[in-house]
C-alpha positions in Angstrom: 0.0 0.0 0.0 1.4 3.4 -1.0 0.4 6.9 -1.7 3.0 8.3 -4.1 3.6 11.7 -5.6 5.4 11.9 -8.9 7.2 15.2 -8.9 8.1 15.1 -12.6 4.6 14.3 -14.0 2.7 16.0 -11.1 0.4 13.2 -10.1 -0.6 11.3 -7.0 -1.1 7.5 -7.1 -3.1 5.9 -4.3 -2.5 2.1 -4.7 -2.9 -1.1 -2.7 -3.2 -4.7 -3.9 -6.7 -4.3 -5.4 -7.3 -0.7 -6.3 -5.7 2.4 -7.8 -6.8 6.0 -7.5 -5.0 8.7 -9.5 -5.1 12.5 -9.2 -3.1 14.8 -11.5 -2.2 18.5 -11.5 -3.3 19.7 -14.9 -1.2 22.7 -16.1 0.6 22.1 -12.7 -2.3 24.0 -11.1 -5.8 22.4 -11.5 -6.5 19.2 -9.5 -8.0 16.7 -11.9 -9.3 13.1 -11.6 -7.4 10.6 -13.7 -8.5 7.1 -12.7 -10.2 5.0 -10.0 -10.6 1.3 -10.4 -8.7 -2.0 -10.5 -5.1 -1.7 -9.5 -2.6 -0.4 -12.1 1.0 -1.1 -11.3 2.4 2.0 -13.0 0.6 5.0 -14.4 2.1 6.5 -17.7 -0.8 8.3 -19.4 -1.1 11.0 -16.9 -2.6 14.4 -17.9 -3.7 13.0 -21.2 -7.2 14.4 -21.2 -7.8 15.6 -24.8 -7.1 19.3 -25.3 -9.5 20.7 -27.9 -11.3 23.9 -28.6 -14.9 23.1 -27.5 -17.6 25.6 -28.3 -18.9 27.6 -25.3 -16.1 26.3 -23.1 -14.3 29.2 -21.4 -10.6 29.1 -20.6 -9.0 30.0 -17.2 -7.3 33.3 -17.1 -3.9 31.9 -16.5 -3.9 29.3 -19.4 -2.8 30.3 -22.9 -5.0 29.1 -25.8 -8.5 27.8 -26.2 -7.8 24.1 -25.7 -8.0 23.9 -21.9 -11.3 24.4 -20.1 -12.7 23.6 -16.7 -16.0 23.1 -18.4 -14.9 19.7 -19.6 -12.0 18.8 -17.3 -12.5 15.8 -14.9 -12.0 17.4 -11.5 -11.6 16.3 -7.9 -13.4 19.3 -6.3 -14.9 21.8 -8.7 -15.4 25.4 -7.6 -18.2 27.8 -8.4 -18.6 30.4 -11.2 -15.2 30.0 -12.9 -16.1 28.2 -16.1 -17.3 24.8 -15.0 -21.1 24.8 -15.6 -21.7 21.4 -13.9 -22.6 21.1 -10.3 -20.1 22.7 -7.9 -18.8 20.9 -4.8 -19.0 24.0 -2.7 -20.0 27.6 -2.6 -18.5 30.4 -0.5 -20.1 33.7 0.1 -17.3 36.2 0.5 -17.2 39.5 2.3 -17.7 41.4 -1.0 -20.9 39.4 -1.6 -19.4 37.4 -4.4 -19.5 33.6 -4.7 -17.0 32.9 -7.5 -14.2 30.5 -6.5 -11.3 29.3 -8.5 -9.2 26.7 -6.7 -5.6 26.0 -7.5 -3.1 23.6 -6.0 -1.4 24.9 -2.9 0.5 21.9 -1.4 0.1 18.4 0.0 1.2 16.1 2.8 1.3 12.3 2.9 0.8 10.8 6.4 0.8 7.3 7.9 -2.4 6.1 9.4 -5.8 7.8 9.5 -6.4 11.1 11.3 -9.5 11.5 13.5 -12.4 13.8 12.5 -13.3 15.6 15.7 -16.9 15.2 16.8 -17.9 13.2 13.8 -18.6 9.5 13.2 -15.8 8.1 11.1 -14.0 5.0 9.9 -10.8 4.3 11.7 -7.6 2.3 11.6 -5.8 1.4 14.8 -2.6 0.2 13.0 -0.7 3.1 11.6 0.9 1.0 8.9 -2.4 -0.3 7.6 -3.6 3.0 6.2 -2.1 6.2 4.6 -3.6 9.6 4.2 -3.2 12.3 1.6 -3.9 15.9 2.5 -4.2 17.9 -0.8 -4.7 21.6 -0.3 -6.1 24.0 -2.8 -6.6 27.7 -2.5 -8.8 30.4 -4.0 -6.7 32.7 -6.1 -8.3 35.9 -4.7 -9.7 35.3 -1.2 -7.1 32.7 -0.2 -9.8 30.5 1.3 -8.5 27.0 1.4 -10.0 23.5 0.9 -8.0 20.5 2.0 -9.1 17.3 0.4 -8.6 14.3 2.8 -8.1 10.9 1.2 -7.4 7.7 3.3 -6.4 4.5 1.6 -6.8 1.3 3.6 -4.2 -1.5 3.0 -6.7 -4.5 2.9 -9.7 -3.1 1.1 -10.6 -1.6 -2.3 -11.7 1.5 -0.3 -10.8 5.2 -0.2 -12.5 7.5 2.2 -12.8 11.2 1.4 -13.7 14.4 3.1 -13.0 18.1 2.8 -11.7 20.6 5.3 -12.5 24.3 4.6 -10.2 26.9 6.2 -10.6 30.7 6.1 -7.0 31.9 5.6 -8.1 35.4 4.8 -9.0 38.3 7.1 -12.7 38.6 6.3 -15.5 36.3 7.4 -16.6 33.7 4.8 -20.0 32.0 4.7 -20.1 28.4 3.4 -23.4 28.1 1.5 -22.5 24.6 0.3 -19.8 22.2 1.5 -19.9 18.8 0.0 -17.5 16.0 1.1 -16.5 14.7 -2.3 -16.8 15.0 -6.0 -15.5 12.8 -8.7 -15.7 12.7 -12.5 -15.9 9.6 -14.7 -14.9 9.9 -18.4 -18.1 8.3 -19.7 -21.7 7.4 -18.6 -21.9 3.8 -19.6 -23.4 2.9 -16.1 -26.6 2.0 -14.4 -27.3 3.9 -11.2 -28.3 1.8 -8.1 -30.0 3.5 -5.2 -31.9 2.4 -2.1 -35.1 4.5 -1.8 -38.0 3.6 0.4 -40.6 4.7 2.9 -41.8 3.7 6.4 -42.5 0.0 6.3 -40.6 -0.6 3.0 -37.1 0.7 3.5 -34.1 0.3 1.2 -35.8 -1.0 -2.0 -33.2 -1.7 -4.7 -33.8 0.5 -7.8 -31.5 0.2 -10.8 -31.9 2.5 -13.8 -29.7 3.6 -16.7 -27.9 6.9 -16.5 -29.3 9.5 -18.8 -28.3 13.1 -19.6 -29.0 15.5 -16.8 -28.8 15.6 -13.0 -30.3 12.9 -10.8 -30.4 14.0 -7.2 -31.0 11.9 -4.0 -31.4 14.0 -0.9 -33.0 14.5 2.4 -34.6 17.7 3.6 -36.1 16.0 6.7 -33.4 16.8 9.3 -32.1 13.2 9.2 -31.2 10.7 6.5 -34.8 9.3 6.6 -36.7 6.3 5.2 -37.0 8.0 1.8 -33.4 7.6 0.7 -30.3 5.8 2.0 -27.2 8.1 1.8 -25.8 5.7 -0.8 -25.5 5.5 -4.6 -23.6 3.2 -6.9 -22.6 3.2 -10.5 -22.6 -0.3 -12.0 -21.3 -1.4 -15.4 -24.0 -2.4 -17.8 -22.9 -6.1 -17.4 -22.6 -6.0 -13.7 -24.8 -8.2 -11.6 -24.5 -9.8 -8.1 -21.3 -11.7 -8.9 -19.5 -10.0 -11.8 -18.8 -6.6 -13.3 -17.5 -3.3 -12.0 -19.4 -1.4 -9.3 -18.4 2.0 -7.7 -20.2 2.7 -4.4 -20.5 5.9 -2.4 -21.8 5.8 1.2 -22.0 8.9 3.5 -21.0 8.5 7.1 -23.5 11.0 8.5 -27.0 10.9 9.9 -28.4 14.3 9.0 -29.6 15.8 5.8 -27.5 14.8 2.7 -27.4 15.1 -1.0 -26.0 12.8 -3.7 -25.7 14.2 -7.2 -25.2 12.1 -10.3 -24.8 14.3 -13.4 -24.2 13.4 -17.0 -22.9 16.3 -19.0 -22.8 17.4 -22.6 -20.0 15.0 -23.4 -21.5 12.0 -21.6 -19.1 12.5 -18.6 -20.5 11.6 -15.2 -20.0 13.6 -12.0 -20.8 12.0 -8.6 -21.0 14.2 -5.5 -22.0 13.6 -1.9 -22.2 15.6 1.3 -24.4 17.6 3.6 -27.5 18.9 1.8 -27.2 22.7 1.1 -31.0 23.1 1.6 -30.8 24.1 5.2 -27.1 24.7 5.5 -24.9 27.7 5.9 -21.8 27.9 8.0 -19.9 31.1 9.2 -16.1 30.9 9.0 -14.4 33.7 10.7 -10.8 34.4 9.9 -8.7 31.4 10.8 -11.6 29.1 11.4 -12.0 25.6 9.8 -15.0 23.5 8.9 -14.6 19.7 8.5 -17.1 17.8 6.4 -18.2 14.2 7.3 -16.6 11.5 5.2 -17.7 9.4 2.3 -16.7 5.8 1.9 -15.8 5.1 -1.8 -15.8 1.4 -2.5 -14.8 -0.4 -5.7 -15.8 -3.9 -6.8 -14.9 -5.9 -9.9 -17.0 -8.8 -8.6 -20.4 -7.2 -8.8 -22.8 -6.2 -6.0 -21.9 -9.2 -3.8 -18.3 -8.1 -4.1 -19.2 -4.6 -3.0 -21.2 -6.0 0.0 -18.5 -8.4 1.0 -16.1 -5.5 1.1 -18.3 -3.1 3.1 -19.6 -5.7 5.6 -16.2 -6.6 7.2 -14.9 -3.1 6.6 -17.7 -1.5 8.7 -17.4 -4.3 11.2 -13.7 -3.8 11.8 -13.3 -0.1 11.0 -16.6 1.6 11.9 -18.3 -0.4 14.7 -16.6 0.0 18.1 -16.7 -1.3 21.6 -17.6 -4.5 23.5 -20.2 -5.5 21.0 -18.1 -5.1 17.9 -17.7 -8.8 17.3 -20.0 -10.1 20.1 -22.8 -12.5 19.2 -26.1 -10.7 19.5 -28.6 -12.1 22.1 -31.9 -13.5 21.1 -34.5 -11.0 22.4 -38.2 -10.5 22.9 -39.7 -7.0 22.7 -43.2 -6.5 24.2 -44.3 -3.8 21.8 -46.5 -5.7 19.3 -47.5 -8.0 22.2 -48.9 -5.3 24.5 -48.3 -1.9 23.0 -48.9 0.6 25.9 -51.3 -1.7 27.8 -49.0 -3.7 30.2 -48.5 -4.3 33.9 -45.5 -5.6 35.8 -47.3 -8.9 36.1 -47.9 -9.2 32.4 -44.3 -8.4 31.6 -43.0 -10.9 34.1 -45.4 -13.6 32.7 -44.1 -12.9 29.1 -40.5 -13.0 30.4 -41.2 -16.3 32.3 -42.5 -18.0 29.1 -39.7 -16.5 27.0 -36.9 -17.6 29.2 -38.2 -21.2 29.2 -38.0 -21.1 25.4 -34.4 -19.9 25.3 -34.8 -16.1 24.9 -31.9 -14.2 26.4 -33.0 -10.6 26.5 -36.3 -9.0 27.4 -36.9 -5.5 26.1 -39.5 -3.2 27.6 -40.6 -0.8 24.9 -42.6 2.4 24.9 -44.9 3.3 27.8 -42.8 2.9 31.0 -42.2 6.6 31.8 -44.0 9.8 32.7 -47.7 9.3 32.3 -47.3 7.5 29.0 -50.4 5.5 28.2 -50.5 6.5 24.5 -48.3 8.4 22.1 -49.7 11.8 23.0 -47.7 12.6 26.1 -44.6 12.4 28.3 -41.7 12.3 25.8 -38.9 14.2 27.6 -40.1 13.0 31.1 -37.7 10.2 31.6 -38.8 9.0 35.0 -40.8 5.9 35.9 -44.6 5.8 35.3 -45.4 5.0 38.9 -49.0 4.1 38.3 -48.0 1.5 35.7 -44.9 0.3 37.5 -45.7 0.9 41.2 -42.7 -1.0 42.4 -40.4 0.8 40.0 -38.3 -0.1 37.0 -35.4 -1.5 39.1 -37.7 -4.1 40.6 -38.9 -5.2 37.2 -35.4 -5.4 35.8 -34.3 -7.5 38.8 -37.3 -9.8 38.5 -36.5 -10.4 34.8 -32.8 -10.9 35.5 -33.8 -13.5 38.2 -35.2 -15.5 35.4 -31.8 -15.7 33.7 -32.5 -13.0 31.1 -30.9 -9.6 30.3 -33.0 -6.5 30.5 -33.5 -3.8 27.9 -35.3 -0.5 27.7 -36.8 1.8 25.0 -35.9 5.5 24.9 -36.7 8.3 22.5 -34.3 10.9 23.8 -34.5 13.4 20.9 -38.2 14.1 21.2 -40.6 16.1 23.5 -44.3 15.9 23.8 -46.4 19.0 24.2 -48.1 17.3 27.1 -44.9 16.8 29.2 -43.4 18.4 32.3 -40.3 19.3 30.2 -42.3 21.1 27.5 -44.3 23.1 30.1 -41.0 24.2 31.7 -39.1 24.8 28.5 -41.5 25.3 25.5 -38.6 26.9 23.5 -36.4 23.8 23.8 -37.8 22.2 20.6 -36.5 22.7 17.1 -38.7 25.6 15.7 -38.5 29.0 14.0 -39.3 31.7 16.5 -42.4 33.7 15.4 -43.9 30.8 13.5 -46.3 28.1 14.6 -44.9 24.6 15.3 -45.9 21.6 13.2 -46.6 18.3 15.1 -45.5 14.9 14.0 -46.9 11.9 15.8 -48.1 14.5 18.4 -44.5 15.4 19.3 -41.7 17.9 18.6 -38.0 17.4 18.1 -35.7 18.6 21.0 -33.1 21.1 20.0 -29.9 19.1 20.4 -27.9 22.0 19.0 -28.2 23.6 22.5 -26.0 22.4 25.3 -28.6 22.9 28.1 -31.0 20.6 26.2 -28.4 17.9 25.8 -27.3 18.1 29.4 -30.8 17.8 30.7 -31.6 14.7 28.6 -28.3 13.1 29.5 -28.8 13.7 33.2 -32.3 12.1 33.0 -31.0 9.1 31.1 -28.0 8.6 33.3 -30.2 8.7 36.4 -32.2 5.7 35.1 -29.1 3.9 33.8 -27.2 4.4 37.1 -30.2 3.1 39.2 -31.6 0.3 37.0 -29.6 -2.8 35.7 -29.9 -2.3 32.0 -28.1 -4.3 29.3 -29.7 -3.0 26.1 -31.2 0.3 24.9 -33.5 0.7 21.9 -33.0 4.4 20.8 -36.0 5.6 18.7 -36.6 8.7 16.6 -40.2 9.0 15.3 -40.6 12.2 13.3 -38.9 14.4 10.7 -38.0 18.1 11.3 -40.0 21.1 10.3 -39.7 24.9 10.9 -36.0 24.2 11.3 -34.6 26.9 13.6 -33.6 27.6 17.2 -34.4 30.0 20.0 -30.8 30.0 21.0 -29.3 33.5 21.0 -26.9 34.5 18.2 -27.4 31.2 16.4 -27.3 31.2 12.6 -30.3 29.3 11.1 -28.1 27.6 8.6 -25.9 26.1 11.4 -28.8 24.5 13.4 -29.0 21.2 11.7 -25.3 20.4 11.6 -24.9 21.6 15.2 -27.9 19.3 16.0 -26.0 16.3 14.6 -22.8 17.2 16.3 -24.8 17.5 19.6 -26.5 14.2 19.0 -23.2 12.5 18.4 -21.8 14.1 21.5 -24.7 12.6 23.6 -24.3 9.2 22.0 -20.5 9.3 22.6 -21.0 10.2 26.2 -23.4 7.3 26.8 -21.5 4.6 24.9 -18.3 5.7 26.8 -19.9 5.6 30.3 -21.9 2.5 29.7 -19.8 0.3 27.4 -21.6 -2.9 28.5 -24.9 -1.7 27.1 -25.9 -2.9 23.6 -27.4 0.1 21.8 -29.9 -0.5 19.0 -30.8 2.5 16.8 -34.4 2.9 15.5 -36.3 5.6 13.6 -39.7 4.2 13.1 -37.7 1.2 12.0 -35.0 1.9 9.5 -35.4 5.7 9.0 -31.9 6.5 10.3 -30.0 3.3 9.4 -26.8 4.8 8.2 -23.0 4.5 8.7 -23.0 7.6 11.0 -25.3 5.8 13.5 -23.4 2.6 13.2 -20.3 4.2 14.7 -22.2 4.6 18.0 -24.8 1.8 17.9 -23.8 -1.6 16.4 -27.2 -2.6 15.4 -30.5 -1.0 14.0 -34.1 -2.0 14.0 -34.3 -2.7 10.3 -38.0 -1.9 9.8 -41.2 -1.5 11.8 -42.7 -3.8 9.2 -42.3 -7.3 10.7 -44.2 -9.2 7.9 -41.9 -12.0 6.7 -42.7 -11.5 3.0 -42.1 -7.7 3.1 -38.9 -8.3 5.0 -37.5 -10.3 2.1 -37.1 -7.1 0.1 -36.2 -4.9 3.0 -33.4 -7.2 4.3 -32.2 -8.0 0.8 -31.8 -4.3 0.1 -30.3 -3.5 3.5 -27.7 -6.2 3.0 -26.3 -4.3 0.0 -24.5 -1.9 2.3 -25.0 -2.9 6.0 -23.4 -5.9 7.8 -25.7 -8.6 8.9 -24.6 -8.2 12.5 -26.3 -4.8 12.5 -29.6 -6.0 11.1 -32.3 -6.6 13.8 -35.1 -8.9 12.6 -38.1 -10.2 14.6 -40.7 -12.9 14.4 -44.1 -11.3 15.1 -47.7 -12.5 15.5 -50.1 -13.2 12.7 -52.1 -11.8 11.2 -49.2 -9.3 10.8 -49.9 -5.9 12.4 -48.6 -3.9 9.4 -50.0 -5.8 6.3 -52.4 -8.3 8.0 -50.8 -11.3 6.2 -50.9 -14.9 7.6 -47.5 -16.6 7.3 -46.2 -19.8 9.0 -44.0 -19.7 12.1 -41.3 -21.4 10.0 -41.4 -18.8 7.3 -41.2 -16.0 9.9 -38.4 -17.7 11.7 -36.3 -18.4 8.6 -36.6 -14.7 7.6 -35.8 -13.4 11.0 -32.9 -15.8 11.5 -31.2 -14.1 8.5 -30.3 -11.2 10.9 -30.2 -10.7 14.6 -33.1 -12.9 15.7 -35.8 -11.6 18.0 -39.5 -11.9 18.8 -42.1 -9.3 19.0 -45.4 -10.9 20.2 -47.2 -12.0 23.3 -45.6 -15.4 23.9 -48.2 -16.2 26.6 -50.9 -16.5 23.8 -49.0 -18.9 21.7 -50.1 -22.5 21.3 -48.0 -25.3 22.7 -47.1 -26.3 19.1 -46.0 -22.7 18.4 -43.9 -22.5 21.6 -42.2 -25.8 20.6 -41.4 -24.4 17.2 -40.1 -21.1 18.7 -37.9 -23.1 21.1 -36.4 -25.1 18.2 -35.8 -21.9 16.2 -33.9 -20.3 19.0 -31.8 -23.4 19.7 -30.9 -23.6 16.0 -30.1 -19.9 15.8 -27.9 -20.0 18.8 -25.9 -22.9 17.3 -25.4 -21.0 14.0 -25.6 -17.3 14.9 -21.9 -16.6 14.8 -21.9 -17.8 11.2 -25.0 -15.8 10.3 -23.9 -12.6 12.0 -20.3 -12.6 11.0 -19.9 -15.0 8.1 -19.6 -14.1 4.4 -23.0 -13.2 3.0 -24.0 -14.0 -0.6 -27.3 -12.8 -2.2 -28.6 -15.5 -4.6 -32.2 -14.8 -5.7 -33.3 -11.2 -5.9 -36.9 -10.7 -4.8 -37.0 -7.3 -6.6 -36.4 -9.2 -9.9 -38.0 -12.6 -9.3 -41.1 -11.1 -7.6 -41.8 -14.4 -6.0 -38.5 -15.9 -4.6 -35.5 -14.9 -2.6 -32.4 -16.8 -1.5 -29.1 -16.2 0.3 -26.3 -18.0 1.9 -24.0 -17.5 4.9 -20.5 -19.0 4.5 -17.8 -19.4 7.2 -14.4 -17.7 6.4 -12.7 -21.1 5.9 -15.7 -22.3 3.8 -16.1 -25.2 6.2 -19.7 -24.5 7.0 -22.6 -22.7 5.3 -26.4 -22.0 5.9 -28.6 -21.6 2.9 -32.1 -20.1 3.0 -34.7 -20.2 0.2 -38.1 -18.4 0.3 -41.1 -18.6 -2.0 -44.0 -16.2 -1.7 -46.9 -17.7 -3.7 -47.4 -21.2 -4.9 -48.5 -22.2 -8.4 -50.3 -25.2 -9.7 -48.5 -28.1 -11.3 -45.0 -26.8 -10.7 -41.9 -29.0 -10.6 -39.7 -29.1 -7.5 -37.4 -26.1 -7.1 -33.7 -26.5 -8.1 -31.4 -24.3 -6.1 -27.8 -23.0 -6.8 -25.3 -22.2 -4.1 -22.5 -19.6 -3.9 -19.4 -19.0 -1.9 -18.4 -22.7 -1.3 -15.0 -24.3 -1.8 -15.2 -26.2 -5.1 -12.6 -28.6 -3.9 -14.5 -29.5 -0.7 -17.2 -32.1 -0.3 -20.2 -31.1 1.9 -22.8 -32.9 4.0 -26.1 -31.2 3.3 -29.2 -31.2 5.5 -31.7 -33.8 4.2 -29.3 -35.5 1.7 -27.7 -38.8 2.4 -24.8 -38.6 -0.1 -22.1 -35.9 0.3 -22.0 -33.3 -2.5 -19.0 -31.5 -3.9 -18.9 -27.7 -3.6 -18.3 -27.5 -7.4 -21.5 -29.5 -8.0 -23.5 -27.4 -5.6 -22.4 -24.1 -7.2 -22.6 -25.2 -10.8 -25.3 -27.9 -11.1 -27.2 -27.2 -7.9 -29.7 -29.6 -6.5 -33.5 -30.1 -6.2 -35.0 -29.3 -2.8 -35.6 -32.6 -0.9 -39.2 -31.8 -0.2 -41.8 -30.1 -2.4 -42.9 -26.7 -0.9 -46.7 -26.7 -0.9 -48.8 -23.6 -0.4 -48.0 -19.9 -0.1 -45.3 -18.4 2.1 -42.9 -21.3 2.2 -39.2 -21.5 3.1 -36.3 -24.0 3.3 -33.1 -24.0 5.2 -30.1 -26.2 4.7 -26.9 -26.5 6.7 -23.8 -27.5 4.8 -20.7 -28.9 6.6 -17.4 -29.8 4.8 -16.2 -33.3 5.3 -12.6 -34.1 6.2 
């Protein structure tokens, strides 16, 4: 692994065993993009971008002739108003009320390791020799405002992380109107764009479409990343599929508003950009001050979408997730929410825990309704003290009773929210996010607390810590159940454009304080399910409630799409009661279990109402999962049958690192008359090994399983069916 600067030819080559990334100084001044892709040993054709006189393409003031123009040059971080008519990567409002910026090369530094980004979630490398960082500084020719592009290359992954650091080196105040984290130009547009849009209850749907002329923008104006769009985009070669072809992925390590631009220009060149959305953003930079953007993970795969996922999953596991739960097997839990909603008593909870413990459940989670006077979703958010009428003996007594049954105890919080009907709101009505002088919109009958303000953060932290110091708690489900409106603050001297980013910095500060003080607690993020399931949150909380939609059929698409970018160990998935509470579908316990076991297994139902047959099946599911959960949570994951394409089937497989063991899941949604038995194909096995396969007497070679496949041992009859096979290599 090296980052080299060629002084003679004026270019930088970031290179490891699998990938190369090349940047050149065109005209020794302008920072241009040359190449990103499969490793190239040596780079000879540097600065060979065609020079020609293109119509309506202006020329920089310091370049002689008509052949060089920023309007066509592939760039690394384009400025504003100086001849590049494509999307800019930033915009500065200078003291003279102008916004024109022309960046030229100022200098660079190559460092060992990866430098921390203060106050932000980030990827990291603990071994200095396993990463290198390039700091490439550019400067505006007039104002002397500087932008430092930060690139980190990791030794063992086809990954480069990028961010930008803005420094006001002048004497007058500068306002950043836009400050993206990265921009990159591809020489052509022969790609399909892959994105993961969605909504509540149908998160991260895979959408693939050909690139066409113009600008395609994915963004959030909701205060958070949201259900609507994952902060991810990929460009895939036309021939790329799950297992072959080139794919370029971009993933934003941030949990607030974002934008991803994909632009195809006049000459079929493609520009990709990602960063904080400029919609509600402006940042004041006084003389000498610096603004650091969040980072973007750039991942390259020449082995299709599975290759991209099989890079991101272990990379995030080893270089983003932290703490005691980084590689820990996740406990099997039961959450009372769909079993009781707000209507529970200590006796009911203990009865559910008693039954669950007998079936092998390891963690009981008490969801919404334990605090303030919370008997519905109209009150008490912000009042984090025990609901003494509902829990007259207190929360500690309930926790201890559950622990006495041999289970861990978990608790639901929604720390960023406040109800109008709450003691906190009555005492501090200005503590919510709002624009003074305007009416406040409600969402789910609640407001968003203004975490940009220190006094608000301190109050919520103090309330939470009082509970956590008094009550034995092993797990926290952290929820967030509305988007932001009327974005503003009552804080004095605060700039409206700085509220959202300061909110995110404040949220990260609170999360960091909690995970630092309570390292034993397993934190699970939630936002009405998967509304804030992003790499930024993963830095603090190693798992996320994937979706509020617990229907097994709907979960096939949700979990398939989520697996594109998120490690399986982060994906919480529950078996719920039928008819399902979201879509009212009836599915078998087996189907629900086989879907939920393809993540962190949990249950969300009233176990005391199950039949003895259902309890026996639940007990068997849990025993099977415990036996294989390390493989499922941390093995190599291969997607096989895409439910977005087949419309009726899905399949995937988990394979151990040594390929000694694997678990294959197949799912079928609707049956059809007079169909032959399903033949299935496997992936990821060792072609030289021979495997014992569940249900088959004769051992089968890995090469045969991956090339010829086999017919399912038993015919699946009826709708909503699934099959699971364990494969073990024979000595």
